[in-house]
C-alpha positions in Angstrom: 79.8 -15.3 13.4 81.2 -12.4 15.2 81.2 -13.8 18.8 81.2 -17.5 17.8 84.2 -17.5 15.6 86.4 -18.7 18.4 86.2 -20.1 21.9 84.9 -17.6 24.4 85.0 -17.7 28.1 82.1 -17.3 30.5 83.7 -14.1 31.7 83.8 -12.7 28.2 80.1 -13.6 27.7 79.2 -11.7 30.9 81.2 -8.8 29.7 79.2 -8.8 26.4 76.0 -8.8 28.4 77.1 -5.9 30.5 77.9 -3.9 27.4 74.3 -4.4 26.2 72.7 -3.3 29.5 72.3 0.3 28.3 70.7 -0.8 25.0 67.9 -2.9 26.3 64.5 -1.7 27.4 61.6 -3.4 29.2 58.6 -1.1 29.7 55.1 -2.4 29.5 51.6 -1.9 31.0 50.4 -3.7 34.1 48.6 -6.5 32.2 51.6 -7.4 30.0 53.9 -7.2 33.0 51.9 -10.0 34.5 52.4 -12.1 31.4 56.1 -11.4 31.5 56.2 -12.4 35.1 54.6 -15.7 34.3 57.2 -16.6 31.7 60.0 -14.9 33.7 61.1 -12.7 30.9 63.5 -10.1 32.4 66.1 -7.5 31.3 68.8 -10.2 31.5 67.0 -12.2 28.8 66.9 -9.1 26.5 70.7 -8.7 27.1 71.2 -12.3 26.1 69.3 -12.1 22.8 70.8 -8.7 21.9 74.3 -10.2 22.0 73.5 -12.5 19.0 71.5 -10.1 16.9 74.2 -9.8 14.2 74.4 -13.6 13.9 70.6 -13.8 13.7 70.8 -11.5 10.7 73.1 -13.9 9.0 70.8 -16.8 9.8 67.7 -14.9 8.6 67.3 -16.3 5.1 67.2 -19.8 6.5 64.7 -18.8 9.3 62.4 -17.0 6.8 62.5 -19.9 4.4 61.6 -22.3 7.2 58.6 -20.1 8.1 57.1 -20.2 4.5 58.4 -23.6 3.3 55.5 -25.6 4.9 52.9 -22.9 4.4 53.2 -22.8 0.6 52.7 -26.5 0.5 49.1 -26.1 1.7 47.1 -25.0 -1.4 44.6 -22.8 0.5 47.5 -21.0 2.3 49.4 -20.5 -0.9 46.3 -19.1 -2.5 45.8 -16.8 0.6 49.4 -15.5 0.3 49.1 -14.8 -3.4 45.7 -13.2 -3.0 46.9 -10.6 -0.4 50.6 -10.0 -1.2 53.8 -11.7 -2.7 56.0 -14.3 -1.1 59.1 -12.1 -1.4 57.4 -9.1 0.2 56.2 -11.2 3.0 59.6 -12.7 3.6 61.1 -9.2 3.9 58.4 -8.1 6.4 59.0 -11.3 8.4 62.8 -10.7 8.5 62.3 -7.2 9.9 59.8 -8.6 12.4 62.2 -11.2 13.7 65.2 -8.9 13.9 63.2 -6.5 16.1 62.8 -9.4 18.6 66.6 -9.4 19.1 67.0 -5.6 19.5 66.3 -6.0 23.2 63.5 -3.4 23.4 60.1 -4.7 24.7 57.9 -1.6 24.9 54.3 -0.7 24.1 55.4 0.3 20.6 57.0 -3.1 20.1 53.7 -4.8 21.3 51.6 -2.6 19.1 53.6 -3.6 16.0 53.1 -7.3 16.9 49.4 -6.7 17.5 49.0 -5.0 14.1 50.6 -7.9 12.3 48.5 -10.4 14.2 45.4 -8.4 13.4 46.4 -8.5 9.8 46.7 -12.3 9.9 43.2 -12.4 11.5 41.8 -10.2 8.8 43.2 -12.2 5.8 42.0 -15.5 7.5 45.4 -17.0 8.4 44.5 -19.3 11.3 46.6 -19.1 14.4 47.5 -22.8 14.2 49.3 -22.2 10.9 51.1 -19.1 12.3 52.3 -20.8 15.5 53.4 -24.0 13.6 55.4 -21.9 11.1 56.9 -19.8 13.8 58.0 -23.0 15.5 60.0 -23.9 12.4 61.8 -20.5 12.7 62.6 -21.4 16.3 63.8 -24.8 15.2 66.3 -23.3 12.7 67.5 -20.9 15.4 68.1 -23.7 17.9 70.0 -25.7 15.3 72.3 -22.7 14.6 72.9 -22.1 18.2 73.7 -25.7 18.9 76.4 -25.6 16.1 78.2 -22.6 17.6 81.4 -22.8 19.7 80.0 -21.2 22.9 80.1 -23.2 26.1 76.9 -25.2 26.8 75.8 -23.1 29.7 75.8 -19.9 27.6 74.0 -21.7 24.8 71.3 -22.8 27.2 70.9 -19.2 28.5 70.5 -17.9 25.0 68.1 -20.7 23.9 66.1 -20.1 27.2 65.8 -16.4 26.6 64.9 -16.7 23.0 62.3 -19.3 23.9 60.7 -16.7 26.2 60.6 -14.2 23.4 59.0 -16.6 21.1 56.5 -17.5 23.8 55.6 -13.8 24.2 55.2 -13.6 20.4 52.8 -16.5 20.4 50.9 -15.0 23.4 50.4 -11.7 21.5 49.1 -13.6 18.5 46.8 -15.8 20.5 45.6 -12.8 22.5 44.8 -11.0 19.3 42.9 -14.1 18.0 41.1 -14.5 21.3 40.2 -10.8 21.3 38.9 -11.1 17.7 37.0 -14.3 18.6 35.6 -12.6 21.7 34.6 -9.6 19.6 33.1 -11.8 17.0 31.3 -13.8 19.7 30.0 -10.6 21.3 29.0 -9.4 17.8 27.1 -12.7 17.3 25.5 -12.4 20.7 24.6 -8.7 20.0 23.3 -9.7 16.6 21.3 -12.6 18.0 19.9 -10.2 20.6 19.0 -7.6 18.0 17.6 -10.4 15.8 15.7 -11.8 18.7 14.3 -8.3 19.6 13.5 -7.6 15.9 11.9 -11.0 15.4 10.0 -10.6 18.6 8.8 -7.2 17.5 8.1 -8.4 14.0 6.2 -11.4 15.2 4.1 -9.3 17.5 3.4 -6.9 14.7 2.8 -9.8 12.3 0.5 -11.5 14.7 -1.5 -8.2 15.2 -1.5 -7.6 11.5 -2.7 -11.2 10.8 -5.5 -10.8 13.4 -6.5 -7.5 11.8 -6.2 -9.1 8.3 -8.2 -12.1 9.4 -11.0 -9.9 10.8 -10.9 -7.7 7.7 -11.0 -10.7 5.4 -14.0 -12.0 7.4 -15.7 -8.7 7.0 -14.9 -8.5 3.3 -16.1 -12.1 2.9 -19.4 -11.2 4.6 -19.8 -8.1 2.3 -18.9 -10.2 -0.7 -21.6 -12.8 0.2 -24.1 -10.0 0.8 -23.2 -8.4 -2.6 -23.6 -11.8 -4.2 -27.0 -12.3 -2.6 -28.1 -8.8 -3.5 -27.0 -9.2 -7.1 -28.9 -12.5 -7.3 -32.0 -10.7 -5.9 -31.6 -7.8 -8.3 -31.0 -10.2 -11.2 -34.2 -12.0 -10.2 -36.1 -8.7 -10.0 -34.6 -7.7 -13.4 -35.8 -10.9 -14.9 -39.3 -10.1 -13.7 -38.9 -6.6 -15.0 -37.8 -8.0 -18.4 -40.9 -10.2 -18.4 -43.2 -7.3 -17.5 -41.5 -5.1 -20.1 -42.0 -7.7 -22.7 -45.7 -8.0 -21.7 -45.9 -4.2 -21.8 -44.4 -4.2 -25.3 -47.0 -6.8 -26.4 -49.8 -4.8 -24.8 -48.7 -1.6 -26.4 -48.2 -3.3 -29.8 -51.8 -4.6 -29.5 -53.1 -1.1 -28.6 -51.1 0.3 -31.5 -52.7 -2.2 -33.8 -56.1 -1.3 -32.5 -55.4 2.4 -33.0 -54.2 1.7 -36.5 -57.5 -0.1 -37.1 -59.4 2.9 -35.7 -57.4 5.2 -38.0 -58.3 3.0 -40.9 -62.0 3.0 -40.0 -61.9 6.8 -39.5 -60.3 7.2 -42.9 -63.2 5.1 -44.4 -65.8 7.1 -42.4 -64.2 10.3 -43.6 -64.5 9.2 -47.2 -68.1 8.2 -46.6 -68.8 11.6 -45.0 -67.2 13.2 -48.0 -69.5 11.2 -50.2 -72.5 12.3 -48.1 -71.5 15.9 -48.4 -71.3 15.4 -52.2 -74.8 13.8 -52.2 -76.1 16.7 -50.1 -74.7 19.1 -52.7 -76.5 17.0 -55.3 -79.7 17.3 -53.3 -79.2 21.1 -53.2 -78.6 21.1 -57.0 -81.8 19.1 -57.5 -83.7 21.3 -55.1 -82.5 24.3 -57.1 -83.7 22.6 -60.3 -87.0 21.8 -58.7 -87.3 25.5 -57.6 -86.5 26.6 -61.1 -89.1 24.2 -62.5 -91.6 25.3 -59.9 -91.0 29.0 -60.9 -91.4 28.0 -64.5 -94.5 26.0 -63.8 -96.0 28.9 -61.8 -95.3 31.2 -64.7 -96.9 28.8 -67.2 -99.9 28.5 -64.8 -100.2 32.3 -64.7 -100.0 32.5 -68.5 -102.6 29.7 -68.7 -104.9 31.6 -66.3 -104.5 34.7 -68.4 -105.4 32.7 -71.6 -108.3 31.0 -69.9 -109.7 34.4 -68.8 -109.6 35.5 -72.4 -111.4 32.4 -73.5 -114.2 33.2 -71.1 -116.6 30.5 -70.3 -114.7 28.1 -72.4 -111.6 28.4 -70.4 -113.0 28.3 -66.9 -112.1 24.6 -66.4 -108.7 25.2 -67.6 -108.4 28.1 -65.1 -109.1 25.7 -62.2 -106.4 23.3 -63.5 -104.0 26.2 -63.8 -104.7 27.3 -60.2 -104.0 23.7 -59.0 -100.9 23.6 -61.0 -99.8 26.9 -59.5 -100.5 25.6 -55.9 -98.6 22.4 -56.7 -95.7 24.5 -58.1 -95.6 26.7 -55.0 -95.7 23.7 -52.7 -92.9 22.0 -54.7 -91.0 25.3 -54.5 -91.5 25.4 -50.7 -90.5 21.7 -50.4 -87.5 22.2 -52.6 -86.5 25.3 -50.5 -86.9 23.1 -47.3 -84.9 20.3 -48.9 -82.2 22.8 -49.9 -82.1 24.2 -46.4 -81.9 20.7 -44.9 -79.2 19.7 -47.5 -77.2 22.8 -46.6 -77.5 22.1 -42.9 -76.4 18.5 -43.6 -73.5 19.7 -45.7 -72.5 22.2 -43.0 -72.7 19.5 -40.3 -70.8 17.0 -42.6 -68.0 19.6 -43.0 -67.9 20.1 -39.3 -67.9 16.3 -38.7 -65.3 15.9 -41.4 -63.0 18.5 -39.8 -63.4 16.9 -36.4 -62.7 13.5 -37.8 -59.7 14.9 -39.6 -58.5 16.3 -36.2 -59.3 13.0 -34.5 -57.5 11.1 -37.2 -54.4 13.4 -36.8 -54.6 12.8 -33.0 -55.0 9.1 -33.4 -52.1 9.0 -35.9 -49.9 11.1 -33.5 -50.9 8.7 -30.6 -50.0 5.8 -32.8 -46.6 7.3 -33.5 -46.2 7.9 -29.8 -47.1 4.3 -29.1 -44.6 3.2 -31.6 -41.9 5.2 -29.8 -43.1 3.8 -26.5 -42.7 0.3 -28.0 -39.2 1.2 -29.1 -38.4 2.6 -25.6 -39.8 -0.5 -23.9 -37.8 -2.7 -26.3 -34.6 -0.7 -25.6 -35.3 -0.9 -21.8 -35.9 -4.6 -22.1 -32.7 -5.2 -24.0 -30.8 -3.0 -21.5 -32.4 -4.8 -18.6 -31.3 -8.1 -20.1 -27.8 -6.8 -20.6 -27.7 -5.5 -17.0 -29.0 -8.8 -15.8 -26.2 -10.6 -17.5 -23.7 -8.2 -16.0 -25.2 -8.8 -12.6 -24.9 -12.5 -13.1 -21.2 -12.0 -14.1 -20.8 -9.7 -11.0 -22.4 -12.3 -8.8 -20.0 -15.0 -10.2 -17.0 -12.6 -9.8 -18.1 -11.8 -6.3 -18.3 -15.5 -5.4 -14.8 -15.9 -6.9 -13.6 -12.9 -4.7 -15.3 -14.5 -1.7 -13.3 -17.7 -2.4 -10.1 -15.8 -2.8 -10.8 -13.9 0.4 -11.3 -17.2 2.2 -8.0 -18.4 0.8 -6.3 -15.2 2.0 -7.9 -15.6 5.4 -6.4 -19.1 5.5 -3.0 -17.7 4.6 -3.4 -15.0 7.3 -4.1 -17.7 9.8 -1.0 -19.6 8.6 1.0 -16.4 8.9 -0.3 -16.0 12.5 0.9 -19.6 13.2 4.2 -18.8 11.6 4.5 -15.7 13.8 3.9 -17.8 16.9 6.7 -20.2 15.7 9.0 -17.2 15.1 8.2 -15.9 18.5 9.2 -19.2 20.0 12.4 -19.1 18.0 13.1 -15.5 19.1 12.6 -16.5 22.7 15.3 -19.2 22.3 17.8 -16.8 20.8 
């Protein structure tokens, strides 16, 4: 200890103080000047602490150890230290920090360094109670060292008093930083609450409007769904009637088809009979031709007989009369055969005409029957498709009813959302 190694007089202490007068500096802003005035920190105090700066350097290991000895015993503080730095590095930083306090220069730069360190403590989560308590341990070590020195009691009291003011200023800086941080955080919370309140207010208003619109939309959708369900039920009923009518139409067409098939069968039989009549007419013509030939032959024989009777004279007169009668009969038979032949030819011609017409009619009836068969097939297909569509409409009606139920549930949810929006608005009002 350079100035405590022997007894010193009060005059020598004052001389030491005067020598440090040119090395001290106390220049701060108006706000900090008020704080210094409250704790009565003056240039004289800075001179007092500067005198022992070299001794403080010798005491520094003990002072630094005292600062961290209790901190590392608290598990969460030890973890905090290890998480952000190392103990040796922090001790070196603290030693520099304390030595600056005894340089006797309290300026804005000095305050700024303290504020940065305090801000760092706030950032890493070191609460001010731990920092102040640990710094008190440093002051305790310093006080013990001063009490053990050989200075007169009055000078010891001056030094302890001045150093106490410096430590008080140090704690004020730390507390101010913590308060500023708390104020900023409180203001941030207030701003956040205000923003949240405004946002919640806006969101609840929008949510309420949306829920009202949604509820109205859901009601409209539900009404349309019910209308669709009713319409599908009506269409399904109409389709059922259409299916019945289609089935009746199929039966009717099938009956008509059967009747046409019977007509075709009868016409075929009639055609065959007409063909037989035509054949018989041809036979009549053939017989008439034979009769004509016989009549010609008979007439020739009658002529020959008349000639022979004329040769016979009186003996053949009676035979001549017979021959004349035979010739008359032959001529009448020839005329009758010719008439029968003409009638048979006319019948044959008409039979051929009728046969052709019946063939055409048969073809038309057959074509109509085929068309009716296609109509039956079309009616059957329409009936099947109608049944299929009817089933689909039933399914659609069921689905529509399900949708209506879902929409009703959604409308209930929308109403619940509206109620929640009202609750949120109340909460936003209280923020």
